[in-house]
C-alpha positions as CSV (number, residue, x, y, z in Angstrom):
1,V,-45.2,-17.4,111.8
2,T,-44.2,-20.0,114.5
3,R,-42.3,-22.4,114.5
4,W,-42.5,-25.5,116.2
5,S,-40.9,-29.1,116.6
6,A,-40.3,-32.0,118.8
7,E,-38.2,-30.2,120.9
8,Q,-40.0,-27.0,120.9
9,P,-43.8,-28.2,120.5
10,L,-46.4,-26.0,119.5
11,I,-48.6,-25.0,122.6
12,L,-52.5,-24.9,122.3
13,K,-55.0,-22.7,124.4
14,A,-58.1,-24.4,125.6
15,C,-61.1,-22.9,123.8
16,G,-64.5,-21.5,125.3
17,T,-67.8,-21.9,124.4
18,T,-67.9,-18.9,122.3
19,D,-64.1,-19.0,120.6
20,F,-62.7,-20.9,118.4
21,Q,-58.5,-20.9,117.1
22,L,-57.8,-21.7,113.8
23,Y,-54.2,-22.9,113.1
24,S,-52.7,-23.7,109.3
25,I,-49.4,-25.9,109.5
26,L,-47.5,-25.6,106.6
27,P,-44.3,-27.9,105.8
28,I,-40.6,-26.4,105.2
29,S,-39.3,-27.9,102.5
30,Q,-35.4,-27.8,101.8
31,N,-36.7,-27.8,97.7
32,F,-38.3,-24.5,97.7
33,N,-35.4,-22.6,98.5
34,C,-37.0,-20.9,101.7
35,W,-40.2,-20.5,100.3
36,V,-43.4,-21.9,102.0
37,F,-46.8,-21.4,100.3
38,V,-49.7,-19.8,102.6
39,G,-52.0,-19.7,100.1
40,E,-55.2,-17.6,99.8
41,L,-54.8,-15.4,103.1
42,T,-59.2,-14.5,102.8
43,K,-60.0,-18.6,102.6
44,W,-60.6,-20.5,105.5
45,V,-58.9,-23.2,103.5
46,G,-56.2,-21.3,101.9
47,V,-54.8,-23.9,99.5
48,S,-56.9,-26.2,96.9
49,N,-55.7,-27.9,93.8
50,V,-58.6,-26.8,92.1
51,R,-57.6,-22.9,92.5
52,F,-53.8,-23.8,92.3
53,S,-52.3,-26.5,90.2
54,S,-48.6,-25.6,90.0
55,L,-45.7,-24.6,92.5
56,D,-42.1,-24.0,91.5
57,V,-38.8,-22.2,92.8
58,V,-37.4,-19.6,89.6
59,D,-34.6,-17.4,90.7
60,H,-35.3,-17.9,94.3
61,Q,-38.8,-16.9,94.1
62,M,-41.6,-19.3,94.6
63,R,-44.3,-19.1,91.7
64,V,-47.7,-20.7,92.0
65,Y,-50.2,-21.5,89.0
66,A,-54.0,-20.0,90.1
67,V,-57.1,-20.6,88.0
68,G,-60.8,-19.0,88.0
69,P,-63.5,-16.6,86.8
70,A,-61.9,-13.6,84.7
71,S,-61.5,-10.4,87.2
72,E,-61.5,-12.3,90.3
73,K,-59.1,-10.7,92.9
74,L,-57.1,-13.1,94.9
75,L,-55.1,-12.5,98.1
76,V,-52.2,-14.4,98.6
77,G,-49.6,-15.3,100.9
78,F,-46.1,-16.7,100.9
79,V,-43.7,-16.9,104.2
80,N,-40.2,-16.0,103.6
81,T,-38.4,-18.9,106.2
82,S,-34.8,-17.1,106.1
83,N,-36.7,-14.2,108.4
84,N,-39.8,-15.6,108.5
85,Q,-41.8,-12.7,107.0
86,V,-44.9,-13.1,105.4
87,V,-45.3,-11.6,101.8
88,Q,-48.8,-10.5,100.6
89,V,-49.5,-10.5,96.8
90,I,-52.9,-9.4,95.4
91,C,-53.2,-10.9,91.6
92,V,-56.5,-10.5,89.6
93,I,-57.3,-13.5,87.4
94,R,-56.7,-13.2,83.9
95,S,-59.3,-13.1,81.1
96,N,-58.3,-16.8,80.3
97,G,-59.3,-17.9,83.6
98,S,-55.5,-18.1,85.3
99,V,-52.3,-16.1,86.7
100,I,-48.9,-16.8,87.7
101,I,-48.5,-15.1,90.8
102,S,-44.9,-15.0,92.3
103,S,-43.3,-14.1,96.0
104,D,-41.8,-11.1,94.6
105,G,-45.2,-9.7,94.0
106,S,-45.6,-10.1,90.4
107,C,-48.3,-11.4,88.6
108,T,-48.2,-12.6,84.7
109,N,-49.8,-14.6,82.5
110,G,-48.5,-18.2,81.1
111,S,-48.4,-21.8,82.8
112,I,-45.7,-23.1,84.7
C-alpha cells in the first residue's frame, strides 16, 4: 500500500518486452471511516458492479454485498487507512446467491 499525491507522486517503472506492472488505484473517502475496499484479490479487475452492489460502514467496519453462484469462494481485501494494513477475508456465497462480507472478517446473510 502506497499513498501518493501531487507533493509525493507515484513513480512508475518502465516495462520491458516480457513484463508489465499492474496498479490498483483506490480512492480514500472520509465517508468510510478509514476503510478502502480493494475487491477480489484474485482478479485482474477487483471490483465490478456485477459482483458487488452495496457498500457501507457500520460500527467502524466496512461491509459489502456480493452476489454469485452458490458455494463460490471469494477472497476480498480491505485496507485500513489508519495503519495501511490489508485485511483479507474469505467468504462463500450462500445458497441464496449472496453474502455480506465485512472488514472484521465476518460473512453473513442479509442485505445492506
